[in-house]
N, C-alpha and C positions, 0 to 999 in steps of 0.2 A: 504494500500500500504506500501511497504518497504521504507527504507530511500532514495534509489535511485529514486524510483517513486515519492516520496513526493518532493524531491529536483527538479526533472524535472518539476513537476506540478507547483512548486513555481516559477520557471524560466518562464514558459509559462504565468502564471498570471501576473508576473512583466512586461513581454514584452507587454502584452495586455493592462495593466493599463497605462504604459508609452505611448502606442499608443493612448489611449483615451485622455490622458492629453497632447498630443503633442503641442497643441496651447499654453499651459501654460508653457511648458518646453523650447520650442524653439521660439525665437522672430521673426521668419521668416515664411512667407507664403510659403507652399510647391509648389505652382503653379506660383509664381511671378518670372518672368524672369528679371535678372539683368545682362545686357551686360557689366557692369564694373567689374564683378566678375566671369568671365568665367574660368572654370577648375582650380580653386584655390585649392592648397593642404590643408590638415588639418591644422588648426591654432586655436588660441584662439577665433577668431571671428567666424569661421566656423569649428566646432570641427571635422567633418568628411569631410570637404572640400565642394566644389561646383561642379555642373555638367557642361555639355557642354552648358547650357543656363544660367548659373550663379545661379541656384536654390540651396538652402542649402540642402545638402544630408541628414543630420540628420533629418531635418523636413520632408523630403520625405520618409525616411526609417520608421520613426515613423508613419506617416500618412498611408503609404503603408502597414504597419503591421496591422493596424486596418482593412483595406480593405481585405487583404489576409486571415487573421485569421477568420474574420467574414464570408467571402464567404465559407471557408472550413467547419466551424462549422455548418453554416446554411444548406449547402448542405448535410452534414453528418446527420443532424436531419431529413431532408426531406427523405433521403435514408432510415433512420430507420423507418419513418412512412410508406413508401411504402413497405419496407421489412417486417415489422410487419404484415401489412394487407395481403400481398400475402402469407407469411409463415403461418399465422393463418388459412386462408381459405384453403390453399393447404393441410396442415397437418391434419386439422380437418375433412374436407369433403372427401378428397381422390378422387378416381375415375377419371372422366373426368376433373374435376376442377384441381386436382393435376397434371394430365398429361399436361394440357394446361399451367399452371403456370410454371411447371418445364421445359417444352420445351422453354418457354420464358427466364427462368433463364439460361439454357444451351446455348441458343443463345447469350445472352449478355456476358456470361463468355467465350465463344469461341473466342472472339476477344481480342486483347491486349487492356488494359484499356485506355492507352493514345491515341491510334489510334481511338478508338471508341469515346472518348471524343472530339477529334478533328473533327471527322465526324459529331457529333451532333452540335458542335459549328458553323460549317460553314453553317448550315441550317438557323440559326437565325443571325440577325445583331450583330456585336461584342459589348460586354458590360458586366457589372457585372452580370446581370440577366441571360445572355446567359451562362456564366461560371457556375452559380448555376444549371441551367437546365442540362448542360453537365455532371457535376459531379454527380448530383442526378440520371441521366439516366443510368449512368454506375455503380454507387456504390450500388444501392438497391439490386442487385441480390445476393451478398454475404450474406447480412442480411437475405434475404428471405430464402435462403438455410439453414442457421443456425437455424432460428426460426422454419422452417418446421420440422427439425430433433428433436427439443425440443418438439414440439406439438405432433409429432408421438409417442414420448416416454411417453407422459402424457395422451393422449386421451382415453386410455383403463384402466387408473388407477382407483382405488377404489372410490376416491372422485368424479371423473367425472361420473362414473356409478351411484353413489348415487344421483348426481345432475339430471341426466336423469330420474332416478326412481321417484324423487320428482316432475317431470314435468317441469323442467327448460327448457326454449327454447334454441335453438342453439345460438342465439344472446347473451343470458345471460351467457351461458357457456363460450363463446368466450371472452366476455368483462369482466366478473367478476371472472371467475375461471382460464382461461388460460392466458389472457393478462398480469395480474400482475406478473405471473411467467416468462414471456418472456422479459418484459421491462428491468430488470437489466442485463440480458444476452446481449441484444442489445446495451445497454450503454457501457458494457465492450468491446464488439466488436467494438464499435465506437472508443474507445481508441486505439485499435489495428490498425485501418484504417486511423486515422486522418493524420498521417505522409504522407500517399499516397495522400490524398486530398490536403495537402499543396504543395507537389511536382507537382502534376498535375495542380493545379491552377497556380503555377509559370510557368510551361511549356506553358500553354495556354496564359498567359500574355506575355511570351517571344515571342511567335509566332504572337502576335498582335490580338488574339482572345478574350482577356479579356477586362478589363476597358480601355477605349480609352484616349489618351492624352487630357489634361495635367494631368488627374487623375493618381496618383502614385500607383503602386503595385510593389512588389519586382521583379517579373518576367519582367515586362515592363521596370523597371529601368535598369536591366541588358541588355535587348535588345536595349534600346535607347543609351546606352553608351559603348556597346561592342567594337566598333571600336577604342576606346581610352584606351583599356586595357593595352597597352604597355606604352603610354605616361602619362596616368592619371589613374593608376589602382585602386585608392581609390573609383572611381565612380562605379566600378563593384564589388569590394570586399565587401563593406558594405552591400548591399542587399543580396549578395551571402552568406555571413556569417550568416545573419539573417535567410535565408531559411534553411541552413544547421543546425543551432542551434535549430530552431523550430522543424524541422523534427526529429532531434536526440532526443529532449525532448519527443515528442509524441511517438517515438519508445520505449524509456525507460519506459514511462508510460504503453504502450501497453504490453511490455514484462513482466512488473511487474504484470499487471492484468491477463495476460495469465497464469503465474505461479500460481497466487493465486486462480484463478477459473478453472484452468486446461482446457483451451479452445485451440482447434487446430487452429493456425493462418493460416493454409493453406486452410481453408474453404473460397472459393471464393477468389477474388483478388481486390486490388485497389492500 
């Protein structure tokens, strides 16, 4: 990666490490209600102020970052696993298998990502795992389409023909010869898509479809305190800035990877 991509990656790592060490950095429990400290502005005692229930915002922002980033990364990895499987099978075998899988991919990509994620979320009880399922259910299609294109370009190559001539089974060709070529591409694509996962996770949390109170996520923090945006804007700005900063950094990483590996970012959506 170039200097911009490396800088963005460093910021993401710092945010996540601070989130993991939130209990060591901030001496307040993110879920403890303090009725004597309602809506206090930023101060030396509460660096980012307190919310409508007297909870320390810095503690909740850091704890929420751990939840929001973890959900997005795990959902992206699940999407990669599904997309790799579908893309490999579809591109290698072709025929009816390819037609079936590509019809499923086209169906998923035909709907706006956020609306489809909301539709999936309302099927299950609200919670962290529901958000992961929703993000994975929507995000796998773009990975599958990209991997299928890569496999189509490789399946008639000389080394694949040589593997067939040596009697290699289809499973061995897929797992030993094709999969290693596709994994780096999928990971690069993950860098392109993670900002979308962060924004969608925040949107689902804002709508109340994500982690339930008192568990903090950036989206749910904005939703819970949006009515105080005029009288106590610090309660909304802090998680909002973290969402924007994290999404921007992932976008910068994705742009850097796209230029380096010459990947079309319009393949699929999220």
